[in-house]
Backbone as numpy.savetxt, mean C-alpha at the origin, in Angstrom:
# Nx Ny Nz CAx CAy CAz Cx Cy Cz
-5.29 -3.20 26.31 -4.44 -3.43 25.14 -5.15 -4.44 24.25
-5.13 -4.14 22.95 -5.61 -5.08 21.94 -4.38 -5.63 21.24
-4.29 -6.94 21.15 -3.12 -7.57 20.54 -3.59 -8.46 19.40
-2.92 -8.36 18.26 -3.25 -9.18 17.11 -1.99 -9.40 16.28
-2.14 -10.10 15.17 -1.01 -10.37 14.29 -1.32 -9.86 12.89
-0.31 -9.40 12.21 -0.48 -8.83 10.88 -1.16 -9.79 9.92
-0.90 -11.09 10.06 -1.49 -12.05 9.12 -3.00 -12.21 9.30
-3.59 -11.57 10.30 -5.04 -11.59 10.49 -5.75 -10.60 9.56
-4.99 -9.74 8.91 -5.58 -8.67 8.13 -5.35 -8.87 6.64
-6.27 -8.40 5.83 -6.23 -8.61 4.38 -5.10 -7.82 3.74
-4.17 -8.53 3.13 -3.06 -7.94 2.37 -2.25 -6.93 3.19
-2.22 -7.10 4.50 -1.42 -6.23 5.35 -2.11 -4.97 5.83
-3.34 -4.71 5.35 -4.07 -3.49 5.73 -4.73 -3.73 7.08
-4.31 -2.97 8.09 -4.81 -3.21 9.44 -5.51 -2.02 10.09
-5.43 -0.84 9.49 -6.19 0.33 9.96 -6.93 0.91 8.77
-8.22 1.23 8.95 -8.97 1.86 7.88 -10.46 1.59 7.99
-11.16 1.99 6.96 -12.61 1.89 6.89 -13.00 0.56 6.24
-12.62 -0.56 6.90 -12.88 -1.91 6.39 -12.80 -2.88 7.57
-13.21 -4.09 7.33 -13.11 -5.16 8.33 -12.36 -6.32 7.73
-11.52 -6.99 8.47 -11.16 -6.67 9.85 -10.19 -5.50 9.91
-10.23 -4.75 10.99 -9.30 -3.64 11.23 -9.06 -3.57 12.73
-7.81 -3.32 13.11 -7.51 -3.13 14.53 -8.01 -1.76 14.99
-8.11 -0.82 14.04 -8.70 0.50 14.29 -9.52 0.86 13.06
-10.81 1.05 13.25 -11.70 1.39 12.15 -11.84 2.90 12.05
-11.45 3.46 10.90 -11.55 4.91 10.68 -11.66 5.19 9.19
-12.37 6.22 8.85 -12.46 6.66 7.47 -11.40 7.69 7.11
-10.61 8.11 8.10 -9.63 9.16 7.87 -8.42 8.70 7.07
-7.98 7.46 7.32 -6.78 6.95 6.64 -6.74 5.44 6.73
-5.85 4.83 5.93 -5.58 3.40 5.96 -4.09 3.19 6.16
-3.71 2.12 6.86 -2.30 1.79 7.05 -2.11 0.30 6.80
-1.03 -0.03 6.10 -0.68 -1.43 5.85 0.82 -1.62 5.99
1.21 -2.81 6.42 2.58 -3.29 6.32 2.53 -4.41 5.31
3.23 -4.24 4.20 3.16 -5.20 3.11 4.52 -5.86 2.93
4.51 -7.18 2.93 5.73 -7.98 2.82 5.68 -8.69 1.47
6.72 -8.49 0.66 6.77 -9.07 -0.67 8.03 -9.90 -0.85
7.90 -10.95 -1.64 9.05 -11.75 -2.06 9.52 -11.25 -3.42
10.81 -11.40 -3.68 11.38 -11.02 -4.97 10.50 -11.58 -6.09
10.13 -10.72 -7.03 9.33 -11.12 -8.17 7.83 -10.93 -8.00
7.36 -10.69 -6.77 5.93 -10.42 -6.57 5.54 -9.16 -7.33
4.32 -9.16 -7.86 3.84 -8.01 -8.64 2.42 -7.66 -8.23
2.08 -6.40 -8.41 0.70 -5.93 -8.30 0.39 -5.18 -9.58
-0.81 -5.34 -10.12 -1.14 -4.72 -11.41 -1.26 -3.20 -11.30
-1.24 -2.56 -12.45 -1.43 -1.11 -12.52 -2.78 -0.77 -11.88
-2.76 0.25 -11.02 -3.98 0.72 -10.38 -3.81 2.18 -9.98
-4.93 2.80 -9.62 -4.89 4.18 -9.14 -6.04 4.37 -8.15
-5.97 5.45 -7.41 -7.03 5.82 -6.48 -7.79 7.01 -7.10
-9.10 7.01 -6.97 -9.89 8.13 -7.50 -9.79 9.36 -6.60
-9.74 9.16 -5.28 -9.74 10.30 -4.36 -8.59 10.29 -3.36
-8.10 9.12 -2.99 -7.09 9.02 -1.93 -5.69 9.33 -2.43
-4.89 9.88 -1.53 -3.45 10.04 -1.73 -2.80 8.83 -1.06
-1.81 8.22 -1.72 -1.12 7.07 -1.15 0.35 7.39 -0.95
0.82 7.18 0.27 2.23 7.39 0.62 2.81 6.03 0.97
3.95 5.69 0.38 4.60 4.41 0.63 6.03 4.63 1.08
6.40 3.96 2.17 7.77 3.97 2.69 8.35 2.59 2.42
9.49 2.53 1.76 10.18 1.26 1.59 11.05 1.06 2.82
10.67 0.09 3.65 11.37 -0.17 4.90 12.63 -0.99 4.64
12.51 -1.98 3.76 13.67 -2.80 3.39 13.51 -3.28 1.97
14.65 -3.50 1.30 14.63 -4.02 -0.05 14.52 -2.95 -1.12
14.27 -3.41 -2.34 14.13 -2.55 -3.50 12.92 -3.01 -4.30
12.15 -2.03 -4.79 10.99 -2.35 -5.61 10.90 -1.36 -6.76
10.02 -1.68 -7.69 9.75 -0.78 -8.81 8.29 -0.34 -8.66
8.10 0.97 -8.54 6.77 1.54 -8.43 6.63 2.58 -9.52
5.59 2.44 -10.33 5.36 3.36 -11.45 6.59 3.44 -12.36
7.26 2.31 -12.51 8.40 2.24 -13.42 9.72 2.73 -12.84
9.73 3.20 -11.60 10.95 3.73 -11.00 11.43 2.83 -9.87
12.76 2.65 -9.78 13.32 1.90 -8.67 13.22 2.73 -7.39
12.75 2.09 -6.33 12.62 2.74 -5.03 13.32 1.84 -4.02
14.20 2.43 -3.22 15.06 1.67 -2.32 14.67 1.91 -0.86
15.19 1.04 0.02 14.95 1.17 1.46 15.26 2.59 1.91
14.36 3.13 2.71 14.53 4.49 3.23 13.87 5.55 2.38
13.42 5.20 1.19 12.78 6.19 0.32 11.27 6.18 0.53
10.67 7.34 0.29 9.23 7.54 0.44 8.70 8.09 -0.87
7.57 7.54 -1.33 6.92 8.08 -2.52 5.49 8.48 -2.17
4.97 9.44 -2.91 3.59 9.89 -2.74 2.92 9.84 -4.10
1.80 9.14 -4.17 1.01 9.06 -5.40 -0.29 9.83 -5.20
-0.57 10.72 -6.12 -1.78 11.54 -6.06 -2.96 10.79 -6.69
-4.19 11.23 -6.44 -5.34 10.62 -7.10 -5.14 10.61 -8.62
-5.56 9.54 -9.25 -5.48 9.32 -10.70 -4.06 9.13 -11.21
-3.08 8.98 -10.31 -1.71 8.67 -10.72 -1.54 7.15 -10.68
-1.57 6.53 -11.86 -1.54 5.08 -11.97 -0.13 4.54 -11.73
-0.05 3.37 -11.06 1.24 2.77 -10.78 1.09 1.26 -10.68
2.07 0.54 -11.21 2.20 -0.90 -10.99 3.31 -1.09 -9.97
3.41 -2.30 -9.43 4.41 -2.60 -8.41 5.10 -3.91 -8.75
6.43 -3.96 -8.51 7.19 -5.19 -8.62 8.29 -5.20 -7.55
8.40 -6.30 -6.84 9.46 -6.46 -5.84 10.72 -6.91 -6.57
11.72 -6.05 -6.63 13.00 -6.37 -7.28 13.80 -7.30 -6.38
13.69 -7.09 -5.07 14.26 -7.98 -4.05 13.14 -8.27 -3.05
13.38 -9.14 -2.09 12.43 -9.24 -0.99 12.32 -7.84 -0.39
11.12 -7.41 -0.05 10.99 -6.06 0.49 9.80 -5.96 1.43
9.86 -4.93 2.27 8.79 -4.60 3.21 8.45 -3.14 3.00
7.16 -2.86 2.89 6.67 -1.50 2.70 5.67 -1.15 3.79
5.58 0.13 4.10 4.47 0.65 4.90 3.72 1.60 3.97
2.42 1.35 3.83 1.59 2.18 2.95 0.52 2.87 3.79
0.29 4.14 3.46 -0.75 4.94 4.12 -1.57 5.60 3.03
-2.88 5.47 3.13 -3.78 6.14 2.19 -4.72 7.03 2.97
-5.01 8.20 2.41 -5.94 9.11 3.05 -6.79 9.80 2.00
-8.11 9.77 2.18 -8.87 9.10 3.22 -9.03 7.60 2.90
-9.65 6.86 3.84 -9.94 5.44 3.64 -11.31 5.31 3.00
-11.31 4.98 1.72 -12.56 4.91 0.96 -12.69 3.56 0.26
-13.48 2.64 0.80 -13.68 1.37 0.11 -14.15 1.60 -1.33
-13.58 0.88 -2.27 -13.94 1.01 -3.67 -13.21 2.11 -4.41
-12.29 2.81 -3.75 -11.56 3.91 -4.39 -10.46 3.42 -5.33
-9.95 2.21 -5.10 -8.87 1.65 -5.92 -9.45 1.10 -7.22
-8.90 1.55 -8.33 -9.34 1.13 -9.65 -8.19 0.43 -10.36
-8.42 -0.80 -10.84 -7.39 -1.51 -11.59 -7.31 -0.99 -13.01
-6.08 -0.87 -13.52 -5.87 -0.41 -14.89 -5.34 1.01 -14.93
-5.17 1.48 -16.16 -4.66 2.84 -16.40 -5.83 3.83 -16.34
-5.49 5.07 -16.12 -6.49 6.15 -16.09 -7.02 6.37 -17.48
């Protein structure tokens, strides 16, 4: 058994084609992201990866739309989105494939 803590990983990303990772793979990336009310991430998009996000708790705004606990969104390559935590919230994000440098800040 390998045991670690989420805070050991960059921005909650713990599986993927990067270091540190509890499991290194180019097939996909997984993160658990914890946000406080008012936290924001700038507009960005992926050139090749598909990103799926599950809102585990709380409410957030993704790509201008309110997303609530229990909802799942899928963003396709070149689909730009910003993020804002409307309440404290926890998300699980999965990207496939895991490609370092695929995330581009700004609009398409």
